[in-house]
C-alpha positions in Angstrom: 0.0 0.0 0.0 2.8 2.4 0.9 4.4 1.9 -2.5 1.2 3.0 -4.2 1.2 6.2 -2.1 4.8 6.8 -3.2 3.7 6.2 -6.8 0.9 8.7 -6.4 3.4 11.2 -5.0 5.9 10.6 -7.9 3.1 11.2 -10.4 2.0 14.4 -8.7 5.5 15.8 -8.6 6.6 14.6 -12.0 8.3 17.0 -14.4 6.2 15.9 -17.3 8.1 17.6 -20.0 11.4 16.1 -18.9 9.8 12.7 -18.5 8.4 12.8 -22.0 11.8 13.8 -23.3 13.5 10.8 -21.7 10.7 8.5 -22.9 11.0 9.7 -26.5 14.8 9.5 -26.4 14.9 5.9 -25.1 12.1 4.9 -27.5 14.1 6.3 -30.5 17.6 5.2 -29.5 16.8 1.8 -27.9 13.8 0.8 -30.0 11.7 0.0 -27.0 8.0 0.8 -27.4 6.5 3.6 -25.4 4.0 1.2 -23.9 6.6 -1.3 -22.8 8.7 1.5 -21.3 5.7 3.0 -19.4 4.8 -0.4 -18.0 8.3 -1.0 -16.9 8.6 2.5 -15.4 5.5 1.9 -13.3 6.4 -1.6 -12.2 10.0 -0.5 -11.4 8.7 2.3 -9.3 6.5 -0.1 -7.3 9.1 -2.8 -6.9 12.3 -0.8 -6.4 10.8 2.3 -4.8 12.2 4.8 -7.4 10.7 7.9 -8.8 9.5 7.9 -12.4 12.4 10.1 -13.6 14.9 7.9 -11.7 14.0 5.0 -14.0 15.7 6.9 -16.8 18.4 8.6 -14.7 19.4 5.2 -13.4 19.1 3.7 -16.9 16.9 0.9 -15.7 15.9 0.3 -19.3 19.5 -1.3 -19.7 19.5 -3.0 -16.3 17.8 -6.2 -15.3 16.9 -8.2 -12.3 19.2 -8.2 -9.3 21.2 -5.2 -10.5 18.2 -3.0 -10.2 18.1 -3.8 -6.5 21.5 -2.1 -6.0 20.1 1.4 -6.7 18.7 3.6 -3.9 15.9 5.7 -5.2 13.8 8.5 -3.7 11.5 6.3 -1.8 14.2 4.1 -0.4 16.2 7.2 0.7 13.2 8.7 2.3 12.6 5.6 4.4 16.3 5.4 5.3 16.4 9.0 6.4 13.3 8.6 8.6 15.2 5.8 10.5 18.6 7.4 10.6 17.4 11.0 11.1 14.1 10.9 12.9 11.8 13.9 12.1 12.0 15.3 15.6 15.8 15.5 15.4 16.1 16.4 11.8 15.8 20.2 12.1 19.5 20.5 12.8 20.4 18.9 9.5 17.9 21.1 7.6 19.3 24.3 8.9 23.0 25.0 7.9 23.3 27.8 10.5 22.1 25.7 13.3 24.4 22.8 12.2 27.3 25.2 12.1 26.5 26.5 15.5 26.3 22.9 16.9 29.2 21.3 15.1 31.4 24.2 14.1 34.2 23.1 16.4 34.7 20.0 14.2 35.0 21.9 10.9 38.6 22.2 9.8 38.0 25.1 7.3 36.8 28.6 8.2 33.0 29.0 8.3 31.0 32.0 9.5 27.4 33.2 9.6 26.2 36.8 9.5 26.1 37.0 13.4 29.8 35.9 13.6 30.8 38.4 11.0 29.1 41.2 12.9 30.7 40.1 16.2 34.2 39.2 14.9 35.5 41.6 12.3 38.8 39.7 12.0 36.9 36.7 10.8 36.0 38.4 7.5 39.7 39.2 7.0 40.6 35.5 7.6 38.0 34.4 5.0 39.1 37.0 2.5 42.7 35.9 2.7 42.1 32.1 2.7 44.6 30.1 0.6 42.1 29.1 -2.1 41.2 32.7 -3.0 37.6 31.7 -3.2 34.5 31.7 -0.9 31.4 29.6 -0.9 28.1 31.2 -0.1 25.0 29.3 1.1 21.5 30.0 2.4 20.5 28.3 5.6 17.9 25.9 4.1 19.4 25.1 0.7 19.3 21.6 -0.6 21.4 19.6 -3.1 23.7 22.5 -3.8 20.9 24.8 -4.8 21.6 28.5 -4.1 25.3 27.7 -3.6 27.6 30.3 -5.2 31.4 30.1 -5.4 33.1 33.5 -5.9 36.7 34.8 -6.0 37.6 36.9 -2.9 38.7 39.7 -5.3 35.1 40.1 -6.4 33.9 40.4 -2.8 36.6 42.7 -1.2 35.4 45.8 -2.9 31.8 45.2 -1.9 32.5 44.0 1.7 31.8 40.5 2.8 28.9 41.3 5.2 27.3 43.8 2.8 27.5 41.3 0.0 25.9 38.5 2.1 23.1 40.7 3.4 22.3 42.2 0.0 22.1 38.7 -1.7 20.4 36.8 1.1 23.3 34.5 2.0 23.4 33.1 5.6 26.7 31.2 5.6 30.1 31.8 4.0 32.8 29.2 4.0 36.4 29.0 2.9 36.6 27.1 -0.4 38.1 23.7 0.2 40.9 22.6 -2.1 40.8 18.9 -2.6 44.0 16.8 -2.1 46.4 16.8 -5.0 45.8 13.0 -5.6 42.1 13.6 -5.9 42.8 16.5 -8.3 44.7 14.1 -10.5 41.7 11.8 -10.5 39.2 14.5 -11.0 40.5 18.0 -11.6 37.1 19.6 -11.7 35.3 20.2 -8.4 31.6 20.1 -9.2 28.7 21.2 -7.1 25.7 18.9 -8.1 22.5 20.7 -8.7 24.2 24.1 -8.2 26.3 26.6 -10.0 29.4 28.6 -9.4 31.0 31.9 -10.3 34.8 31.8 -10.5 
């Protein structure tokens, strides 16, 4: 019964234009009929607890049987999060400012919120002179990298860090983290999924 409720949610939230684009693409390139695809999408959603778009994003049309069980879709992750992060305790993970206040002592890079910048003027100088030469700006309730902006400190110095954050609605600023040189060899581009950056 729960899977049917999830399916109803997926249908309600479905980005229909994107779904149809995926459907037409797979139909044209894989020569799988639309009806067969639609049936497989619905059955996969019910059986593997994935959203309708995830069927295409995970390329389920190429995957069979036991390999499909190795993918964690939206429904699976929702249930996992309910167990690992109970709703009553989840607020601290949904609020970046609150998380920073609670766990800031464990962060190895420089992080500040607006209140810190008002209280500790030297903190702005430390952020603006960090070794990476870049800053990461976030809103307190952003998800999946949305509303994250990476900027050069040279673009911020003339505007003033606190003024820039206030004018643009940012709650948190962090020193940009340079990944280890071995990781840079493996993947020289540092990407923010679902977000964008200004360099």
